[in-house]
C-alpha positions as CSV (number, residue, x, y, z in Angstrom):
1,M,35.8,31.3,60.0
2,P,36.3,28.0,58.1
3,K,39.6,26.2,58.9
4,K,41.8,25.4,56.0
5,I,45.0,23.3,56.3
6,N,47.2,22.6,53.3
7,K,49.7,19.8,52.8
8,P,51.6,18.4,49.8
9,F,48.9,16.0,48.7
10,W,45.9,16.8,50.8
11,S,43.8,19.8,52.0
12,M,41.2,19.9,54.7
13,T,38.5,22.5,55.0
14,Q,35.7,22.9,57.5
15,T,32.8,23.9,55.2
16,S,30.2,24.5,58.0
17,Q,29.7,23.8,61.6
18,T,28.8,20.2,60.8
19,E,30.7,19.3,57.7
20,A,34.3,19.2,56.4
21,S,35.9,18.5,53.1
22,I,39.2,16.6,52.5
23,N,40.9,16.5,49.1
24,I,43.6,13.9,48.4
25,D,45.4,14.7,45.2
26,G,48.6,13.3,43.7
27,E,51.0,10.8,45.1
28,I,50.6,9.6,48.7
29,T,54.0,10.3,50.1
30,T,56.1,10.1,53.2
31,Y,58.4,12.7,54.6
32,Q,60.7,9.9,55.8
33,W,63.2,10.9,53.1
34,D,63.4,14.4,54.6
35,K,63.8,13.1,58.2
36,S,60.6,14.8,59.3
37,D,57.3,13.6,60.5
38,T,55.5,11.1,58.4
39,T,52.3,12.2,56.6
40,G,50.3,9.8,58.7
41,V,51.2,11.8,61.8
42,S,50.6,15.1,60.0
43,F,47.2,13.9,58.7
44,R,46.2,12.9,62.2
45,D,47.1,16.4,63.5
46,D,45.2,18.1,60.7
47,L,42.1,15.9,61.1
48,K,42.1,16.7,64.8
49,A,42.4,20.4,64.1
50,L,39.2,20.2,62.1
51,G,37.3,19.6,65.3
52,D,34.1,17.5,65.7
53,V,32.0,17.4,62.5
54,D,29.1,15.1,61.5
55,V,30.1,14.6,57.9
56,I,33.4,14.4,56.0
57,N,33.3,14.6,52.2
58,L,36.5,13.0,51.0
59,H,37.6,13.6,47.4
60,I,40.3,11.4,45.9
61,N,42.3,11.7,42.7
62,S,45.6,9.8,43.3
63,P,47.8,7.2,41.6
64,G,48.7,5.8,45.0
65,G,52.1,5.8,46.8
66,S,53.2,4.8,50.3
67,V,51.4,1.7,51.6
68,F,52.0,2.5,55.3
69,E,51.0,6.1,55.0
70,G,47.8,5.1,53.2
71,I,46.9,2.5,55.8
72,S,47.5,5.0,58.6
73,I,45.1,7.5,56.8
74,F,42.5,4.8,56.2
75,N,42.5,3.8,59.9
76,Q,42.3,7.4,61.1
77,L,39.2,8.0,58.9
78,K,37.6,4.7,60.0
79,Q,38.1,5.7,63.6
80,N,36.6,9.2,63.1
81,K,33.0,9.4,64.4
82,A,31.9,11.5,61.3
83,T,30.0,9.9,58.4
84,I,32.5,9.6,55.6
85,N,31.4,10.2,52.0
86,V,34.1,9.3,49.5
87,Y,34.1,10.7,45.9
88,V,36.6,9.3,43.5
89,D,37.0,12.4,41.3
90,G,39.3,10.8,38.7
91,L,41.4,7.9,39.9
92,A,41.9,6.0,43.2
93,A,44.8,3.6,42.4
94,S,46.8,1.3,44.6
95,I,46.9,2.5,48.2
96,A,44.6,5.4,47.3
97,S,41.8,2.8,46.6
98,V,42.4,1.4,50.1
99,I,41.9,4.8,51.6
100,A,38.7,5.1,49.6
101,M,37.4,2.0,51.4
102,A,37.1,4.1,54.6
103,G,33.9,5.6,53.1
104,D,30.5,4.8,54.6
105,T,29.4,5.5,51.0
106,I,31.7,5.6,48.0
107,F,30.6,7.5,44.9
108,V,32.4,7.0,41.6
109,P,31.7,9.1,38.5
110,E,31.1,7.1,35.4
111,N,34.3,8.4,33.9
112,A,36.5,7.7,37.0
113,M,38.4,4.5,38.0
114,L,39.7,2.4,40.8
115,M,42.9,0.3,40.5
116,I,43.8,-2.5,42.8
117,H,47.0,-4.6,42.9
118,N,49.5,-6.3,45.2
119,P,52.0,-4.1,46.9
120,W,55.5,-3.8,45.5
121,T,58.8,-2.1,46.4
122,Y,62.3,-1.4,45.3
123,C,64.6,-4.0,46.7
124,V,68.3,-4.6,46.9
125,G,70.2,-7.4,48.7
126,N,71.3,-11.0,48.5
127,S,69.1,-14.0,47.7
128,T,68.1,-14.5,51.4
129,E,67.1,-10.8,51.7
130,L,65.1,-10.8,48.5
131,R,63.2,-13.9,49.5
132,K,62.4,-12.4,52.8
133,Q,61.3,-9.2,51.1
134,A,58.8,-11.2,49.1
135,D,57.4,-12.8,52.2
136,D,57.1,-9.3,53.8
137,L,55.2,-8.1,50.8
138,D,52.8,-11.0,51.1
139,R,52.1,-10.1,54.8
140,I,51.6,-6.4,53.9
141,A,49.1,-7.4,51.1
142,E,46.9,-9.1,53.7
143,S,45.8,-5.8,55.1
144,S,44.5,-4.7,51.7
145,V,42.7,-8.0,51.2
146,T,41.0,-7.6,54.5
147,T,40.0,-4.1,53.8
148,Y,38.5,-4.8,50.4
149,L,36.6,-7.8,51.6
150,A,35.1,-5.9,54.5
151,K,33.8,-3.2,52.2
152,S,32.5,-5.6,49.6
153,D,30.3,-7.3,52.1
154,G,30.2,-10.6,50.2
155,K,29.8,-9.2,46.7
156,I,33.3,-10.5,45.8
157,T,34.9,-13.8,46.9
158,E,38.4,-13.8,48.3
159,E,39.5,-16.0,45.4
160,K,38.2,-13.5,42.9
161,L,39.7,-10.6,44.8
162,R,43.1,-12.1,44.9
163,Q,42.9,-12.8,41.2
164,L,42.2,-9.1,40.5
165,L,45.0,-8.1,42.8
166,D,47.5,-10.4,41.0
167,E,46.4,-9.1,37.6
168,E,46.6,-5.4,38.6
169,T,43.0,-4.6,37.7
170,W,41.7,-1.2,36.6
171,L,38.0,-1.1,37.5
172,S,35.4,1.2,35.9
173,A,32.8,2.8,38.1
174,S,30.2,0.1,37.3
175,E,32.7,-2.7,37.9
176,A,33.7,-1.2,41.3
177,V,30.0,-1.2,42.3
178,E,29.5,-4.7,41.0
179,Y,32.4,-6.0,43.2
180,G,31.1,-4.0,46.2
181,L,34.2,-1.7,46.2
182,A,31.9,1.3,45.6
183,D,28.3,2.1,46.3
184,E,27.0,4.3,43.6
185,V,27.9,5.4,40.0
186,I,27.3,9.1,39.6
187,P,27.3,11.3,36.4
188,A,30.7,12.0,34.8
189,N,32.5,15.0,36.1
190,Q,35.0,17.5,34.6
191,M,38.0,16.1,36.5
192,A,40.2,13.8,34.4
193,A,42.1,10.9,35.8
194,S,45.8,11.2,35.1
195,I,49.0,9.4,35.9
196,S,52.6,10.5,35.9
197,D,55.3,8.9,33.9
198,E,56.8,7.4,37.1
199,F,53.5,5.5,37.8
200,K,53.1,4.7,34.1
201,Q,56.3,2.7,34.3
202,R,55.6,1.2,37.7
203,Y,52.2,-0.2,36.8
204,Q,51.7,-2.8,34.1
205,N,48.1,-2.5,32.8
206,V,47.5,1.3,32.7
207,P,44.5,2.0,30.4
208,S,45.5,3.7,27.1
209,A,43.4,6.8,28.0
210,L,45.6,7.4,31.0
211,L,48.8,6.7,29.1
212,K,48.1,9.5,26.7
213,Q,48.0,11.9,29.7
214,A,51.2,10.7,31.3
215,E,54.1,13.1,31.5
216,P,56.9,12.6,29.0
217,A,59.4,10.0,30.0
218,T,62.6,11.2,31.7
219,P,65.9,9.7,30.6
220,D,67.3,7.1,33.0
221,T,70.5,8.6,34.3
222,S,73.0,7.3,36.9
223,D,71.7,9.9,39.4
224,M,68.2,8.5,39.0
225,R,69.4,4.9,39.5
226,Q,71.3,5.9,42.6
227,K,68.2,7.7,43.9
228,M,66.2,4.5,43.4
229,I,68.8,2.4,45.2
230,N,68.8,4.9,48.1
231,R,65.1,5.0,48.2
232,A,64.9,1.2,48.2
233,T,67.3,0.9,51.1
234,K,65.2,3.4,53.1
235,T,62.0,1.6,52.2
236,N,63.5,-1.8,53.4
237,Q,64.6,-0.2,56.6
238,L,61.1,1.3,57.1
239,I,59.4,-2.0,56.4
240,K,61.7,-3.9,58.8
241,K,61.0,-1.3,61.5
242,T,57.2,-1.3,60.9
243,L,57.0,-5.1,60.9
244,G,58.9,-5.3,64.2
245,G,62.3,-6.4,62.8
246,F,61.2,-8.9,60.1
């Protein structure tokens, strides 16, 4: 019997004795707020539960999310002995585009997109802490730069890549192939790229077609502001822990 494992933003299915399918949909999150295992750990366990397969077909439609969870997932896929075929069904934005780089072959339908940008975070603190946070983000960004350049195999210069990251660039399928961040443009599919209101406000250059599909804006209340502050504090703690006390 095929094995199927469901999680908040991914599902894994063994489709045959030699192949498996992974779907990553929605925001890439961490359970850190709920004081349970991180999704990187859970993803590893589910990937192991699939057993040995020759081919993994990874489908992505995600606006991004947690940098460290995404890097963990990318590394796990790169270390897997299976051939990884990546299909960007609608959108692979932010850290989701980094996960896509784990593919041996990356297929992007002509109506789908990749988005690349520099990492960002909520931050609270004094001037020293804020300057240090900026330095930490620069260090974190280097992992994405290395990943994109490795996949591009010389089709994009580091200077051009950093410019695209600085400008928060939304790449069409053909542009992604041109820069070496995808391998093949395939016919348009029925799955539409979409982005929530939260990500619409977070990103600066969201294409108008995606803005039309965004959820209605939610009024900014004091509870929401407090939630952002709490989340920022936990994010800073997680970054400091991950970077070894920086």
